[in-house]
Structures are given as structure tokens and as C-alpha cells.
C-alpha positions in Angstrom: 30.9 -22.8 8.9 28.7 -21.0 11.5 25.0 -21.0 11.5 24.8 -17.2 10.6 27.1 -17.7 7.5 25.0 -20.8 6.5 21.8 -18.7 7.0 23.2 -15.8 4.9 24.0 -18.1 2.1 20.5 -19.4 1.9 19.0 -15.9 2.2 21.4 -14.6 -0.5 19.4 -16.7 -3.0 16.6 -14.3 -2.9 16.8 -10.6 -4.1 18.6 -7.9 -1.9 15.3 -5.8 -2.0 13.4 -8.7 -0.4 16.1 -9.1 2.4 15.9 -5.2 3.0 12.1 -5.4 3.2 12.2 -8.1 5.8 15.1 -6.4 7.9 13.1 -3.2 7.8 9.7 -4.7 8.5 10.9 -6.7 11.5 13.1 -4.1 13.0 10.7 -3.5 16.1 10.7 -7.1 17.0 14.4 -7.5 16.4 15.2 -4.5 18.7 13.0 -5.7 21.4 13.6 -9.5 21.2 17.2 -9.8 20.1 18.1 -6.8 22.0 16.9 -8.3 25.3 18.9 -11.5 24.4 22.1 -9.6 23.9 21.7 -8.2 27.4 20.9 -11.6 28.8 23.7 -13.5 27.1 26.4 -11.0 28.4 26.1 -13.1 31.7 29.3 -14.9 32.8 27.6 -18.4 33.0 24.6 -20.4 31.7 22.4 -21.4 34.5 18.7 -22.0 35.3 18.2 -18.3 36.1 19.3 -17.4 32.6 16.9 -19.9 31.1 14.1 -18.6 33.2 14.8 -14.9 31.9 15.0 -16.3 28.4 11.6 -17.7 28.7 10.1 -14.5 30.0 11.7 -12.6 27.0 10.3 -15.1 24.5 6.9 -15.1 26.0 6.9 -11.3 26.1 7.5 -11.3 22.4 4.4 -13.4 21.8 6.2 -16.6 21.0 3.5 -18.4 23.2 4.0 -20.5 26.4 3.9 -23.8 24.7 6.4 -22.8 21.9 8.8 -21.1 24.4 8.9 -24.2 26.4 9.8 -26.3 23.3 12.5 -23.8 22.3 14.2 -23.6 25.7 14.0 -27.3 26.2 15.8 -27.8 22.8 18.3 -25.2 23.9 19.1 -27.0 27.1 19.6 -30.3 25.2 21.9 -28.8 22.6 23.8 -26.9 25.3 24.4 -30.1 27.2 25.3 -32.3 24.0 27.6 -29.6 22.7 29.2 -28.9 26.1 28.6 -25.1 25.5 29.8 -22.9 28.4 29.9 -19.4 26.9 26.5 -17.6 27.0 27.6 -15.8 23.9 27.3 -18.9 21.9 23.7 -19.3 22.8 22.3 -16.7 20.3 23.4 -18.4 17.1 22.2 -21.7 18.6 18.8 -20.3 19.4 18.5 -18.8 16.0 19.3 -22.1 14.5 16.5 -23.8 16.6 14.1 -21.1 15.7 14.6 -21.5 12.0 14.3 -25.2 12.3 11.0 -24.9 14.2 9.7 -22.5 11.5 10.4 -24.5 8.4 7.9 -27.2 8.6 7.4 -29.4 5.5 9.3 -28.3 2.4 7.0 -26.3 0.1 4.1 -26.0 2.5 4.5 -22.1 2.5 4.0 -22.0 -1.3 0.6 -20.9 -2.7 -1.5 -24.0 -3.9 -3.1 -23.2 -7.4 -4.8 -25.5 -9.8 -2.4 -27.0 -12.5 -5.0 -26.1 -15.1 -8.2 -24.2 -15.2 -9.5 -21.8 -12.5 -8.0 -21.4 -9.0 -10.3 -20.1 -6.3 -8.8 -18.4 -3.2 -11.1 -17.8 -0.3 -10.0 -15.0 2.2 -11.5 -15.0 5.8 -10.8 -13.1 8.9 -12.4 -10.7 11.3 -12.8 -7.0 10.6 -9.8 -4.7 10.6 -7.1 -7.1 9.9 -6.4 -5.8 6.3 -8.1 -8.4 4.4 -9.4 -6.4 1.6 -6.0 -4.7 1.2 -4.2 -7.9 1.1 -6.3 -9.2 -1.5 -5.5 -6.2 -3.7 -1.9 -6.6 -3.1 -2.0 -10.2 -3.9 -4.0 -9.6 -7.1 -1.3 -7.3 -8.2 1.5 -9.9 -7.6 -0.5 -12.5 -9.5 -0.8 -10.1 -12.4 2.9 -9.4 -12.3 3.4 -13.2 -12.7 1.4 -13.2 -15.9 -1.9 -14.6 -14.4 -5.4 -13.1 -15.0 -6.9 -12.6 -11.6 -10.5 -11.6 -10.9 -11.9 -10.4 -7.6 -15.4 -11.2 -6.0 -16.5 -8.6 -3.4 -18.2 -11.3 -1.1 -18.0 -8.9 1.9 -21.5 -7.4 1.5 -21.9 -6.8 5.3 -19.3 -4.1 6.1 -20.2 -0.6 5.0 -17.8 0.5 2.3 -16.1 -3.0 1.8 -17.3 -3.3 -1.9 -16.1 0.2 -2.8 -12.8 -0.5 -1.0 -12.2 -3.7 -3.1 -13.3 -1.8 -6.3 -10.7 0.9 -5.5 -8.0 -1.8 -5.2 -9.3 -3.3 -8.4 -8.9 0.0 -10.3 -5.5 0.6 -8.7 -4.0 -2.7 -9.8 -6.1 -3.1 -13.0 -8.2 -6.2 -12.0 -12.0 -6.4 -12.5 -14.4 -6.9 -9.6 -17.5 -8.9 -9.5 -20.0 -7.2 -7.0 -23.6 -7.0 -5.9 -25.4 -4.5 -3.8 -24.5 -4.2 0.0 -26.6 -6.7 1.9 -26.7 -9.3 -0.9 -26.1 -13.0 -0.3 -22.4 -13.6 -0.3 -22.7 -17.0 -1.7 -24.5 -15.5 -4.7 -21.7 -13.0 -5.3 -19.1 -15.8 -5.3 -21.2 -17.9 -7.5 -21.4 -15.2 -10.0 -17.6 -14.7 -9.5 -17.0 -18.1 -10.5 -19.2 -17.9 -13.7 -17.5 -14.6 -14.6 -14.1 -16.0 -14.2 -14.9 -19.0 -16.5 -16.4 -16.8 -19.3 -13.6 -14.2 -19.1 -11.0 -17.0 -18.9 -9.5 -15.8 -15.6 -6.8 -17.9 -14.0 -7.5 -17.1 -10.2 -10.6 -15.9 -8.5 -9.8 -14.0 -5.2 -13.0 -14.1 -2.9 -13.3 -11.4 -0.1 -15.7 -12.3 2.8 -17.1 -10.4 5.7 -15.2 -10.0 8.8 -16.9 -12.6 10.9 -16.6 -12.5 14.6 -16.2 -15.7 16.4 -19.2 -15.3 18.6 -21.6 -14.5 15.5 -22.8 -18.2 14.7 -25.0 -17.0 11.8 -22.1 -15.4 10.1 -19.9 -18.6 10.5 -22.8 -20.5 9.0 -22.9 -18.1 6.0 -19.2 -18.6 5.4 -19.7 -22.3 5.4 -22.4 -21.8 2.8 -19.9 -19.8 0.6 -17.5 -22.7 1.0 -20.1 -25.2 -0.2 -21.0 -23.2 -3.2 -17.4 -22.9 -4.3 -16.8 -26.7 -3.7 -20.0 -27.4 -5.8 -19.0 -25.3 -8.7 -15.3 -26.0 -8.7 -14.9 -29.5 -7.2 -11.3 -29.1 -6.1 -11.8 -25.6 -4.7 -11.1 -23.6 -2.7 -7.6 -24.3 -3.6 -6.6 -22.1 -0.6 -8.5 -20.8 2.4 -6.5 -18.0 3.6 -6.9 -16.6 7.0 -5.7 -12.9 7.4 -4.5 -12.2 10.8 -3.3 -8.9 12.4 0.2 -9.4 14.0 -0.4 -6.7 16.5 -3.2 -8.6 18.1 -0.7 -11.1 19.5 -2.1 -14.2 21.1 -5.6 -13.4 20.2 -4.8 -14.3 16.7 -4.3 -17.8 17.8 -7.8 -18.2 19.0 -9.1 -16.5 15.8 -7.3 -19.2 13.8 -8.7 -22.0 15.8 -12.2 -20.8 15.3 -11.8 -20.3 11.5 -10.1 -23.6 11.2 -13.0 -25.4 12.9 -15.6 -23.5 10.7 -14.2 -23.8 7.1 -10.7 -25.4 7.4 -7.8 -23.1 6.9 -4.9 -23.9 4.7 -2.6 -21.0 5.1 -2.3 -17.7 7.1 -1.4 -14.2 5.8 0.0 -12.2 8.8 -0.4 -8.5 8.2 1.0 -5.5 10.2 4.1 -7.3 11.2 6.1 -4.2 10.9 3.8 -2.5 13.4 4.6 -4.8 16.3 7.6 -5.5 18.7 6.0 -9.0 19.2 6.6 -10.6 16.0 7.3 -13.9 17.9 3.6 -14.6 17.2 4.9 -15.9 13.8 6.6 -18.7 15.7 3.6 -19.4 17.9 1.2 -19.7 15.0 3.4 -22.0 13.1 4.1 -24.4 16.0 0.8 -24.4 17.9 -1.5 -24.5 14.9 0.5 -26.3 12.4 -0.9 -24.0 9.6 1.7 -22.8 7.1 2.3 -19.0 7.1 2.0 -18.1 3.2 2.5 -14.3 3.2 3.5 -11.5 5.6 2.6 -7.7 5.5 5.7 -5.7 6.2 4.4 -2.2 5.4 2.0 -0.3 3.4 3.2 -0.5 0.0 2.1 -3.2 -2.6 5.7 -4.8 -2.5 5.6 -5.0 1.3 3.4 -8.0 1.0 6.0 -10.8 0.8 6.0 -14.7 0.6 6.9 -16.0 4.1 10.4 -17.4 4.1 11.5 -18.8 7.5 15.2 -18.2 6.7 14.4 -14.6 5.8 12.5 -14.2 8.9 15.2 -15.4 11.2 17.9 -13.6 9.0 16.0 -10.3 9.5 15.7 -10.9 13.4 19.4 -11.6 13.7 20.6 -9.2 11.1 22.8 -7.1 13.6 24.3 -10.3 14.9 25.1 -11.4 11.4 26.8 -8.1 10.6 28.8 -8.3 13.8 30.1 -11.8 13.0 31.0 -10.7 9.4 33.0 -7.6 10.8 34.8 -9.8 13.3 35.8 -12.3 10.6 37.4 -9.5 8.4 
């Protein structure tokens, strides 16, 4: 059985609507990355020039230099071991290696929540990445799963941030704990924890200001929030979720490193993946940082926030190739 067929079988375990969302959301990256590969693999032979051009394609898609070298080195090794001569066989082989690189440890992409009692999720990230919107969407999904979420408006720094979170709270039917603009974020989160306990909420989702890497005082403030959470709920935060904008490319890597040093990041939510042709940043983040990607934003609608699934991701990138193989097999 070919890799594409095995991949399709794994993906078929999820709903058809999720598959369509991934394929649609990754269409720009697929057209750019896989389209360029199609042209390259029409060559008559596999040689060093082909590998060099493949490296350029991957780096151009924001896969990153380090990860690109790892991908092409593994490709060279597999080609040699399998004695592959036809360039057309490289695409399914490359997709197989890509899926393997993305998987990581089993279950590490799943959300970590407390087995009993209150779960606290801390959201961090710079301004403009879609953090508040993502919190609203995730609260909606938790509510659909039968949980009772509560929101804490810890971004007291950005004008309109509290009101934006309240708008999302009203939209999805979830209460918001807030103070006035300019208030101490740690105090807001503290009150959020007390309110969550008194209201018997299952999950507290904590918004924070979009802290810039060069603003040391804001990073220190974020550390204070982290300390307050840990003091009140010893095992929390159960997740520190860094929200990154996929359209910022390699800059997202540096953001992740900075936040990881400040508060420790347990997972990444990658937004606006549908708005870029350089979705290879997913691979770079997973390999270069070793931080699991938990969710990806593939559009504006609430349902477009999807749990990250490596097989879904690769299937969406190579969807046209999978269809071609099926048609040839008929």
C-alpha cells in the first residue's frame, strides 16, 4: 500500500468536514509548495541540482534552514536505500518524511486539562496575532464538549481588549471576569480563579497583554501572573499556550523562544494559516522548538479553529496528489 493510501486511511478516521477545512485552509501553501515540487519532480533524473532546488523551495515556504537540511538529508538517505531513480517517486517519499517529522510523541498535541477540579489555561503572545479571538473560539469548543469555561480579561494594557473579550463572551455564552483598563493583570487572574471556583467552572481561560520581546517590564508582569496562578492552583497553569501568527514566518520562531524563556510554553496555537502560502512554518516550529502545536486557525469562523493533526496537515498539502493517485488506480 502506498504512503498516500495509508495517509488517507488515517485521515478518514476524522470527520469529512474537518478534512475539507484543512484542505481549504492550506490551499495557498499547497499551491505554492507542492506546485513547485511538481515542476521540480518532472525532471528526468535525481541529482544534486534537484536537491539544491528542493532546498530552495522548502526554505521559501518557511520550513527553515535547519529543518530543510534535515528533510533533504533524510530524503537522500531513503533514495539511496530504496534505490529510487524516478523523480516522480520523491513526492510521496517526501510527504512520508514530513509526516514523520511532525508527529512527535504520541498525544503531545492534545490539550492537557486537570483530571478533576479547575483547569487554568494561560494565553500569551504579541499584539495582533489573534489571541483574544482564539480564546473566544476555544471557549466555544470547550462549551460544546460539555465543559463550563470562564474567561479572565487579563489584557488590561491594550485599548479595547477587555471589550473585545466581552464581545466574544456574549457571542459564545461564557462569562468574563474583568477589571478596569490599566488594572493589575495578576489581580484580574486571581479574581478569575476565585470566581471559577465559586461558580464551579471547569476551565479558566486567561487572556494577557500582547507583550513585545523588548519590553522587559511586561515580561516580568507576565511572570507575576504565572506565579499567582501557580500559588492559587498548584498544578496550574495546565497549559501555557503561545499564539503565533503564521503569516509572520520565521519571526514566529524568535517570539516562541522569548516566551519559552519567560514563562515556559507548553503548546502553540498557530493562527491565520489560511492567509499564507508559507505554511511550512508549522514544520519549522515543531522541529526547531520541540513545542507541540495544539491548534491551528484555518479561517474566520468559530469552527475554523481546529486541533492540529499531523496527518491532516500533510493530507491537506498533498490533497491533489492523493486524488491523482486514486484516479490512476481506478
